[in-house]
C-alpha positions, 0 to 999 in steps of 0.5 A: 099212291096213283097206282094203288086204285089201279092195283085194286082192280086189277089183282081180282080181275087178274086173279080171276082170269087165272083161276079159270085157266090153272088148277084149282089147287093153285086158284085157291092159293092165288085167290087167298093172295089176291084177297089179302093183297087187295085189302092192303091196297084199300088199306093204304088208300084209305090211310092216304085219302084220310090224310089228304093224299091221292085222288080218292074222296073220304066217301069212297075210301070209307066204302072201299074198307068193307070190301077190303075186310070181306075180299081179304078174309073170304080169300083166305076162307075160299082156301080151305071152303073149295076143298071142303066142298070138292065132294060132288063137284068136278075140277071145272066146277071149281075153277068157275066158282073161284073165278067167279069169286074174284070177278064178284070182288072185283066189281065189288071193289069198282063200285065206290071208285067210280065218280060217274052215276050211269057207270055205278048203275051198270057195275052194280047190275053186273054184280046181280049176274055174277052173284046169281051165278055163284048162288047157282053153283050149289047145284040144288032145286033151292039154289036154282030158285033163289038164284032166278029170284034174285035176278028177277027181283034185283033187276026189277029193283034196278030198273026202278034205280035206272029210271031215277038215274034218267030222271036225275039227268033230265033235272039239269038238262036245262042247266048243263045242256044235253051232253053234260058229264053226269058225274058226282061233282057236276051235280052237287055244283049244279044242285041249286039249278036242278029242277026240285020236282024232278030231284025228289022223284029221282030220289024216290025211284033211286032209293026203291032201286038201289034199296033193293040191292041194299036189302031194305024192306019191302024190296028185301025179298030176295035176300034171305033166299040168296044167302040161305041157298048160296055159297057161304063165301058167296053170302059173306060177299053179299052181306058184307060188301055188296050191301054196302055198295048199294048204300054207296051210291044211295048216299051219292044220290042223297047228297045231291037231294039235300043240296038241291031241295033240303033234308026233309025228304030223303030223312023222312024216307030213310025213317019209313025203310029204316024202321020197316026193315027193322021190324021185319028183320027183327020178327022174321029172325025169331022164326028162322030154323036155317043158321044162314036165313037167320043171319040174313035177316040179321043183315036185313035189320042192321041195313035198317039201323043204318037207313034210321041213322042216316034219317036222324040227321044228326052229326053223331048218328050220321057218324054211327051209321057210317061206322055201322057199315064197317063194322056190320062187314067185319062181324056178319062175314065172320058169322058166315064163315062160322056158320059155314064151319058148323054146317060143314061139321054137322051136316046141317043148317038147321038151328034146332039140330045144332048143340054143343058147337063150342065143344065140337068145334072150339075155335070156329063154334066159338067164334061163331057165337061171338060174332053172333053176340056182336051182331046182337050188340053186346059190348064190347064189339063194334056193333055196340059202339056204332048202335050207341052213337046212332041211338044217342044222336037220334035221342039228342034231337027232336026225333025220340019217337023213332028212337024209342021204337028203334030201342024196342025193335033192337031188343026183340032182335037182341032176346031172340038172336042170343036165344037161337045162338046160345042153344047152338052153342051150349049143351050137349054135342052129338056124336059127330067128330070133335076138334079142329086145328087152327087153319086158314079159315080160322085165320078167316074168322080171326082177322074178323074178329080183330075189327069186331073188338078192334072198333069196339075199343077204339076208333082210329083217328085215320078212321075217324077223319074218314068217317067226319069227312064222308059225312060232310061230303053227304050230309054237310055240304062239302066238297 
């Protein structure tokens, strides 16, 4: 099993280099193979970790799963996407797009595997540059503006994150000396000897900084533009994998903060940013007229839901929040793929101009509607299960007021999303070509559907073990 972590990094890195050097028709195949192969490696690592094998801990293994789901399906979808979007783009453009897509996946794989806090910051900053280049490749004025906005806001946010990293390092100098290794395990072992005020300050700066990359309000303003203006596959990778990578770093710092100063500060701040994200995501979602921006605000809403689940501090709510990370990755990437297929057929992303998508695209249109209904929280999909776990855990504590507010905001989001999406899927189909074949893009969506429905019906024993152990690492003080 020791070769698997190396393979998870080497496969997308090699595919990126090869895609840049070889013809795009070959690069498309390599990207599809690399995505599936990396996903298989991640599944094997997660299974081994759940059974006490290998060196990867439960939190790292758990947060590799969203990356595997998204990269595996993105690889398949990219095979169709590059060919479908080739009009107006030369061979060099397609090669660069494939190379950057694989490089983005490589960076997203690296982050959950890192045990060093400054190294995680560097890797997350690297994703900013790659993602901005991918967003810019759409070649429109809106894409250029979104790319620069993303670089500016994300880099400013990560500057706060870096300040948090530096303060946390300084908090341990008197206990560990000036040249200690800033790894998660070192911080946890010395937690009771860290300077409490410095740890509190480090947590606040870190949540602001890494919360910017996670899409938490009010640091979320880059997200709708980048998702809306970027390529479909980039939007899926941003929403499904990168947001969870940022959350992974936040959870590592949370574990240190809880061990050093107790749970009160992290839980209170998680509630503040979580409820604000839920509020903004739900109500801005109602006002959207662009399909991808609608999905972007849905991401903000779901990140807020996860933050609230962490704020409750109850075991059931925490397990639900961690499970929600995986459910959101599978569902949101599937929704973006469907939105991309619909936009390609209708030649527009305007919600008001799309009707009868289920008739025009029987496979993609239907799967898009299913993904959107899953995002709204309908049973029997995975998001319904994890939302129910979060709310049940919250209502079982004394913090029933935030739980009631969450329910009200989720109802608003549910009503808005269902209204917008059913309008797109139903109605009279316009004069556009009807019908589609089951191809590799459809296969990517079906793979997501398997996860979306599967986790709604049952949670595999291995995944349940990972959820429990990951929650203990962050919230139970286990090592």
